[in-house]
All heavy atoms as TSV, in Angstrom:
chain	resi	resn	atom	element	x	y	z
A	1	MET	N	N	-2.948	-2.669	108.825
A	1	MET	CA	C	-3.572	-1.623	107.871
A	1	MET	C	C	-4.575	-0.894	108.683
A	1	MET	O	O	-5.259	-1.363	109.599
A	1	MET	CB	C	-4.230	-2.368	106.655
A	1	MET	CG	C	-4.994	-1.390	105.895
A	1	MET	SD	S	-5.576	-2.079	104.236
A	1	MET	CE	C	-7.084	-2.720	104.856
A	2	LYS	N	N	-4.537	0.456	108.442
A	2	LYS	CA	C	-5.455	1.429	109.163
A	2	LYS	C	C	-6.422	1.923	108.108
A	2	LYS	O	O	-6.117	2.213	107.010
A	2	LYS	CB	C	-4.768	2.404	110.020
A	2	LYS	CG	C	-3.783	1.915	110.823
A	2	LYS	CD	C	-4.015	2.593	112.083
A	2	LYS	CE	C	-2.851	1.965	113.179
A	2	LYS	NZ	N	-3.422	1.831	114.371
A	3	ASN	N	N	-7.586	2.408	108.590
A	3	ASN	CA	C	-8.542	3.180	107.804
A	3	ASN	C	C	-8.350	4.638	108.194
A	3	ASN	O	O	-8.218	4.916	109.459
A	3	ASN	CB	C	-9.970	2.790	108.115
A	3	ASN	CG	C	-10.196	1.445	107.641
A	3	ASN	OD1	O	-9.851	1.015	106.589
A	3	ASN	ND2	N	-11.179	0.730	108.346
A	4	ILE	N	N	-8.068	5.551	107.139
A	4	ILE	CA	C	-7.813	6.968	107.486
A	4	ILE	C	C	-8.791	7.788	106.721
A	4	ILE	O	O	-8.877	7.658	105.524
A	4	ILE	CB	C	-6.292	7.367	107.006
A	4	ILE	CG1	C	-5.299	6.337	107.723
A	4	ILE	CG2	C	-5.922	8.716	107.298
A	4	ILE	CD1	C	-3.937	6.401	107.152
A	5	LEU	N	N	-9.505	8.637	107.526
A	5	LEU	CA	C	-10.440	9.525	106.841
A	5	LEU	C	C	-9.696	10.917	106.738
A	5	LEU	O	O	-9.333	11.461	107.870
A	5	LEU	CB	C	-11.696	9.581	107.638
A	5	LEU	CG	C	-12.800	10.701	107.228
A	5	LEU	CD1	C	-13.333	10.399	105.965
A	5	LEU	CD2	C	-13.840	10.744	108.231
A	6	ILE	N	N	-9.881	11.593	105.680
A	6	ILE	CA	C	-9.255	12.944	105.426
A	6	ILE	C	C	-10.245	13.766	105.081
A	6	ILE	O	O	-11.000	13.610	104.107
A	6	ILE	CB	C	-8.099	12.707	104.309
A	6	ILE	CG1	C	-7.046	11.874	104.759
A	6	ILE	CG2	C	-7.616	14.236	104.112
A	6	ILE	CD1	C	-6.247	11.327	103.617
A	7	ILE	N	N	-10.500	14.914	105.783
A	7	ILE	CA	C	-11.266	15.940	105.505
A	7	ILE	C	C	-10.488	17.271	105.193
A	7	ILE	O	O	-9.814	17.789	105.980
A	7	ILE	CB	C	-12.345	16.265	106.670
A	7	ILE	CG1	C	-13.124	14.963	106.749
A	7	ILE	CG2	C	-13.270	17.520	106.235
A	7	ILE	CD1	C	-14.048	14.930	108.055
A	8	GLN	N	N	-10.794	17.784	103.949
A	8	GLN	CA	C	-10.021	18.889	103.552
A	8	GLN	C	C	-10.935	20.053	103.410
A	8	GLN	O	O	-12.006	20.039	102.806
A	8	GLN	CB	C	-9.312	18.681	102.171
A	8	GLN	CG	C	-8.393	19.829	101.798
A	8	GLN	CD	C	-8.989	20.415	100.344
A	8	GLN	OE1	O	-9.292	19.730	99.529
A	8	GLN	NE2	N	-8.827	21.717	100.126
A	9	GLY	N	N	-10.524	21.145	104.149
A	9	GLY	CA	C	-11.436	22.380	104.188
A	9	GLY	C	C	-10.673	23.671	103.676
A	9	GLY	O	O	-11.286	24.610	103.741
A	10	GLY	N	N	-9.480	23.489	103.060
A	10	GLY	CA	C	-8.869	24.621	102.523
A	10	GLY	C	C	-9.618	25.362	101.433
A	10	GLY	O	O	-10.150	24.630	100.615
A	11	ARG	N	N	-9.495	26.632	101.287
A	11	ARG	CA	C	-10.256	27.408	100.349
A	11	ARG	C	C	-9.567	27.365	98.893
A	11	ARG	O	O	-10.165	27.541	97.988
A	11	ARG	CB	C	-10.504	28.695	100.685
A	11	ARG	CG	C	-11.354	28.891	101.890
A	11	ARG	CD	C	-11.651	30.280	102.283
A	11	ARG	NE	N	-12.425	30.258	103.598
A	11	ARG	CZ	C	-13.569	30.829	103.622
A	11	ARG	NH1	N	-14.049	31.401	102.583
A	11	ARG	NH2	N	-14.390	30.727	104.701
A	12	LYS	N	N	-8.199	27.224	98.914
A	12	LYS	CA	C	-7.463	27.411	97.650
A	12	LYS	C	C	-7.361	25.961	96.940
A	12	LYS	O	O	-6.926	25.009	97.623
A	12	LYS	CB	C	-6.024	27.971	97.887
A	12	LYS	CG	C	-6.079	29.380	98.456
A	12	LYS	CD	C	-4.670	29.846	98.603
A	12	LYS	CE	C	-4.697	31.336	99.238
A	12	LYS	NZ	N	-3.349	31.681	99.454
A	13	VAL	N	N	-7.733	25.907	95.669
A	13	VAL	CA	C	-7.741	24.702	95.018
A	13	VAL	C	C	-6.454	24.092	94.878
A	13	VAL	O	O	-6.225	22.993	95.022
A	13	VAL	CB	C	-8.313	24.891	93.661
A	13	VAL	CG1	C	-8.320	23.647	92.771
A	13	VAL	CG2	C	-9.840	25.460	93.614
A	14	LYS	N	N	-5.316	24.878	94.877
A	14	LYS	CA	C	-4.038	24.391	94.734
A	14	LYS	C	C	-3.192	24.773	95.874
A	14	LYS	O	O	-1.924	25.226	95.700
A	14	LYS	CB	C	-3.372	24.731	93.232
A	14	LYS	CG	C	-3.976	24.074	92.175
A	14	LYS	CD	C	-3.374	24.289	90.858
A	14	LYS	CE	C	-4.051	23.604	89.691
A	14	LYS	NZ	N	-3.315	23.785	88.462
A	15	GLY	N	N	-3.734	25.068	97.061
A	15	GLY	CA	C	-2.925	25.672	98.161
A	15	GLY	C	C	-2.205	24.686	98.864
A	15	GLY	O	O	-1.972	23.536	98.573
A	16	ASN	N	N	-1.486	25.209	99.920
A	16	ASN	CA	C	-0.660	24.243	100.796
A	16	ASN	C	C	-1.422	23.090	101.417
A	16	ASN	O	O	-0.799	22.037	101.496
A	16	ASN	CB	C	-0.009	25.201	101.968
A	16	ASN	CG	C	0.892	26.007	101.412
A	16	ASN	OD1	O	1.528	26.046	100.354
A	16	ASN	ND2	N	1.025	27.256	102.130
A	17	THR	N	N	-2.686	23.369	101.851
A	17	THR	CA	C	-3.357	22.214	102.466
A	17	THR	C	C	-3.518	21.025	101.401
A	17	THR	O	O	-3.346	19.928	101.744
A	17	THR	CB	C	-4.847	22.726	102.841
A	17	THR	OG1	O	-4.574	23.696	103.716
A	17	THR	CG2	C	-5.535	21.609	103.584
A	18	VAL	N	N	-3.903	21.352	100.106
A	18	VAL	CA	C	-4.097	20.325	99.271
A	18	VAL	C	C	-2.736	19.622	98.833
A	18	VAL	O	O	-2.760	18.277	98.784
A	18	VAL	CB	C	-4.667	21.001	97.855
A	18	VAL	CG1	C	-4.574	19.890	96.694
A	18	VAL	CG2	C	-5.897	21.464	98.028
A	19	GLN	N	N	-1.753	20.282	98.811
A	19	GLN	CA	C	-0.319	19.626	98.598
A	19	GLN	C	C	0.068	18.793	99.770
A	19	GLN	O	O	0.483	17.612	99.623
A	19	GLN	CB	C	0.707	20.655	98.408
A	19	GLN	CG	C	0.582	21.437	97.088
A	19	GLN	CD	C	1.546	22.513	96.898
A	19	GLN	OE1	O	2.519	22.592	97.607
A	19	GLN	NE2	N	1.282	23.423	95.929
A	20	LEU	N	N	-0.265	19.255	101.037
A	20	LEU	CA	C	0.079	18.404	102.197
A	20	LEU	C	C	-0.762	17.162	102.388
A	20	LEU	O	O	-0.207	16.051	102.482
A	20	LEU	CB	C	-0.209	19.201	103.471
A	20	LEU	CG	C	0.063	18.634	104.841
A	20	LEU	CD1	C	1.641	18.444	104.926
A	20	LEU	CD2	C	-0.395	19.581	105.909
A	21	ILE	N	N	-1.974	17.267	101.931
A	21	ILE	CA	C	-2.900	16.138	102.046
A	21	ILE	C	C	-2.492	15.123	100.956
A	21	ILE	O	O	-2.536	14.038	101.132
A	21	ILE	CB	C	-4.351	16.661	101.888
A	21	ILE	CG1	C	-4.778	17.265	103.108
A	21	ILE	CG2	C	-5.328	15.423	101.687
A	21	ILE	CD1	C	-6.133	17.947	103.276
A	22	GLY	N	N	-2.196	15.700	99.686
A	22	GLY	CA	C	-1.822	14.692	98.616
A	22	GLY	C	C	-0.595	13.917	98.921
A	22	GLY	O	O	-0.647	12.771	98.820
A	23	ASN	N	N	0.332	14.470	99.558
A	23	ASN	CA	C	1.549	13.841	99.967
A	23	ASN	C	C	1.224	12.800	101.161
A	23	ASN	O	O	1.754	11.723	101.142
A	23	ASN	CB	C	2.779	14.828	100.595
A	23	ASN	CG	C	3.276	15.526	99.312
A	23	ASN	OD1	O	3.284	15.060	98.141
A	23	ASN	ND2	N	3.665	16.721	99.628
A	24	PHE	N	N	0.474	13.156	102.142
A	24	PHE	CA	C	0.101	12.351	103.112
A	24	PHE	C	C	-0.754	11.088	102.715
A	24	PHE	O	O	-0.375	9.954	103.051
A	24	PHE	CB	C	-0.813	13.063	104.127
A	24	PHE	CG	C	-1.238	12.257	105.335
A	24	PHE	CD1	C	-0.489	12.010	106.347
A	24	PHE	CD2	C	-2.561	11.637	105.291
A	24	PHE	CE1	C	-0.799	11.156	107.401
A	24	PHE	CE2	C	-3.076	10.772	106.362
A	24	PHE	CZ	C	-2.193	10.638	107.363
A	25	VAL	N	N	-1.631	11.303	101.721
A	25	VAL	CA	C	-2.414	10.133	101.175
A	25	VAL	C	C	-1.504	9.317	100.269
A	25	VAL	O	O	-1.611	8.046	100.536
A	25	VAL	CB	C	-3.645	10.665	100.236
A	25	VAL	CG1	C	-4.260	9.648	99.372
A	25	VAL	CG2	C	-4.649	11.447	101.087
A	26	LYS	N	N	-0.661	9.769	99.587
A	26	LYS	CA	C	0.350	9.083	98.859
A	26	LYS	C	C	1.072	8.074	99.718
A	26	LYS	O	O	1.212	6.911	99.512
A	26	LYS	CB	C	1.198	9.903	97.863
A	26	LYS	CG	C	2.220	9.106	97.178
A	26	LYS	CD	C	3.083	10.126	96.308
A	26	LYS	CE	C	4.209	9.327	95.591
A	26	LYS	NZ	N	5.202	10.218	95.088
A	27	SER	N	N	1.606	8.712	100.765
A	27	SER	CA	C	2.574	7.851	101.683
A	27	SER	C	C	1.650	6.793	102.528
A	27	SER	O	O	2.220	5.774	102.615
A	27	SER	CB	C	3.158	8.824	102.727
A	27	SER	OG	O	4.087	9.815	102.045
A	28	ALA	N	N	0.511	7.200	102.779
A	28	ALA	CA	C	-0.318	6.313	103.551
A	28	ALA	C	C	-0.690	5.042	102.642
A	28	ALA	O	O	-0.693	3.897	103.143
A	28	ALA	CB	C	-1.618	6.993	103.947
A	29	LYS	N	N	-1.080	5.292	101.462
A	29	LYS	CA	C	-1.386	4.191	100.427
A	29	LYS	C	C	-0.185	3.391	100.170
A	29	LYS	O	O	-0.295	2.154	100.240
A	29	LYS	CB	C	-1.876	4.782	99.048
A	29	LYS	CG	C	-3.300	5.307	99.327
A	29	LYS	CD	C	-3.888	5.783	97.915
A	29	LYS	CE	C	-5.328	6.236	98.216
A	29	LYS	NZ	N	-5.887	6.576	96.908
A	30	GLU	N	N	0.897	3.939	100.155
A	30	GLU	CA	C	2.253	3.149	99.841
A	30	GLU	C	C	2.589	2.342	100.990
A	30	GLU	O	O	3.075	1.205	101.000
A	30	GLU	CB	C	3.374	4.109	99.488
A	30	GLU	CG	C	3.384	4.826	98.326
A	30	GLU	CD	C	4.466	5.821	98.052
A	30	GLU	OE1	O	5.321	6.005	98.983
A	30	GLU	OE2	O	4.596	6.392	96.993
A	31	ALA	N	N	2.088	2.771	102.262
A	31	ALA	CA	C	2.311	1.870	103.479
A	31	ALA	C	C	1.275	0.918	103.696
A	31	ALA	O	O	1.342	0.197	104.725
A	31	ALA	CB	C	2.328	2.849	104.718
A	32	GLY	N	N	0.285	0.784	102.753
A	32	GLY	CA	C	-0.784	-0.201	102.783
A	32	GLY	C	C	-2.019	0.144	103.536
A	32	GLY	O	O	-2.896	-0.602	103.793
A	33	HIS	N	N	-2.141	1.506	103.778
A	33	HIS	CA	C	-3.366	1.903	104.545
A	33	HIS	C	C	-4.506	2.290	103.550
A	33	HIS	O	O	-4.215	2.653	102.383
A	33	HIS	CB	C	-3.124	3.098	105.498
A	33	HIS	CG	C	-2.089	2.788	106.403
A	33	HIS	ND1	N	-2.204	1.898	107.428
A	33	HIS	CD2	C	-0.700	3.249	106.557
A	33	HIS	CE1	C	-1.120	1.863	108.138
A	33	HIS	NE2	N	-0.300	2.718	107.681
A	34	TYR	N	N	-5.794	2.171	103.962
A	34	TYR	CA	C	-6.929	2.622	103.152
A	34	TYR	C	C	-7.209	4.065	103.526
A	34	TYR	O	O	-7.384	4.383	104.777
A	34	TYR	CB	C	-8.104	1.732	103.414
A	34	TYR	CG	C	-9.499	2.092	102.732
A	34	TYR	CD1	C	-9.581	1.959	101.427
A	34	TYR	CD2	C	-10.346	2.878	103.501
A	34	TYR	CE1	C	-10.753	2.448	100.858
A	34	TYR	CE2	C	-11.508	3.255	102.870
A	34	TYR	CZ	C	-11.645	2.995	101.532
A	34	TYR	OH	O	-12.914	3.522	100.989
A	35	THR	N	N	-7.439	4.924	102.502
A	35	THR	CA	C	-7.724	6.343	102.704
A	35	THR	C	C	-9.058	6.667	102.031
A	35	THR	O	O	-9.302	6.096	100.847
A	35	THR	CB	C	-6.574	7.281	102.214
A	35	THR	OG1	O	-6.480	7.002	100.766
A	35	THR	CG2	C	-5.331	7.008	102.809
A	36	ALA	N	N	-9.937	7.498	102.667
A	36	ALA	CA	C	-11.027	7.972	102.047
A	36	ALA	C	C	-11.167	9.352	102.495
A	36	ALA	O	O	-10.538	9.741	103.604
A	36	ALA	CB	C	-12.265	7.171	102.621
A	37	GLY	N	N	-11.841	10.143	101.696
A	37	GLY	CA	C	-11.879	11.608	102.163
A	37	GLY	C	C	-12.894	12.410	101.352
A	37	GLY	O	O	-13.479	11.813	100.395
A	38	ARG	N	N	-13.006	13.623	101.679
A	38	ARG	CA	C	-13.918	14.555	101.083
A	38	ARG	C	C	-13.234	15.927	100.922
A	38	ARG	O	O	-12.534	16.377	101.859
A	38	ARG	CB	C	-15.147	14.732	101.952
A	38	ARG	CG	C	-16.213	15.730	101.584
A	38	ARG	CD	C	-17.152	15.053	100.491
A	38	ARG	NE	N	-18.021	16.079	100.002
A	38	ARG	CZ	C	-19.265	15.815	99.648
A	38	ARG	NH1	N	-19.848	14.614	99.898
A	38	ARG	NH2	N	-20.010	16.759	99.194
A	39	GLN	N	N	-13.352	16.426	99.844
A	39	GLN	CA	C	-12.630	17.647	99.458
A	39	GLN	C	C	-13.526	18.800	99.344
A	39	GLN	O	O	-14.697	18.793	99.104
A	39	GLN	CB	C	-11.823	17.509	98.214
A	39	GLN	CG	C	-10.636	16.661	98.290
A	39	GLN	CD	C	-9.814	16.528	97.049
A	39	GLN	OE1	O	-10.257	17.111	96.050
A	39	GLN	NE2	N	-8.741	15.874	97.070
A	40	ASN	N	N	-12.936	20.058	99.592
A	40	ASN	CA	C	-13.568	21.279	99.458
A	40	ASN	C	C	-14.897	21.528	100.215
A	40	ASN	O	O	-15.878	22.043	99.678
A	40	ASN	CB	C	-13.754	21.564	97.923
A	40	ASN	CG	C	-12.484	21.641	97.150
A	40	ASN	OD1	O	-11.509	22.055	97.669
A	40	ASN	ND2	N	-12.592	21.192	95.988
A	41	LEU	N	N	-14.871	21.274	101.491
A	41	LEU	CA	C	-15.965	21.463	102.346
A	41	LEU	C	C	-15.958	22.758	102.814
A	41	LEU	O	O	-14.919	23.353	103.205
A	41	LEU	CB	C	-15.968	20.501	103.646
A	41	LEU	CG	C	-16.064	19.001	103.329
A	41	LEU	CD1	C	-15.824	18.237	104.643
A	41	LEU	CD2	C	-17.327	18.639	102.652
A	42	GLN	N	N	-17.047	23.563	102.665
A	42	GLN	CA	C	-17.088	25.021	102.982
A	42	GLN	C	C	-18.274	25.184	103.833
A	42	GLN	O	O	-19.349	24.616	103.773
A	42	GLN	CB	C	-17.094	25.875	101.802
A	42	GLN	CG	C	-15.763	25.710	101.082
A	42	GLN	CD	C	-15.665	26.650	99.869
A	42	GLN	OE1	O	-16.454	27.495	99.715
A	42	GLN	NE2	N	-14.797	26.354	99.058
């Protein structure tokens, strides 16, 4: 198991970055990894 930190800085609430990160987090959790993150940093 790995700890994964995700920092999202995309400006669009439903943009490509959000979708990409959402799929990445889902896959990481399914693989048993711990994810933590912060959204909408500007």
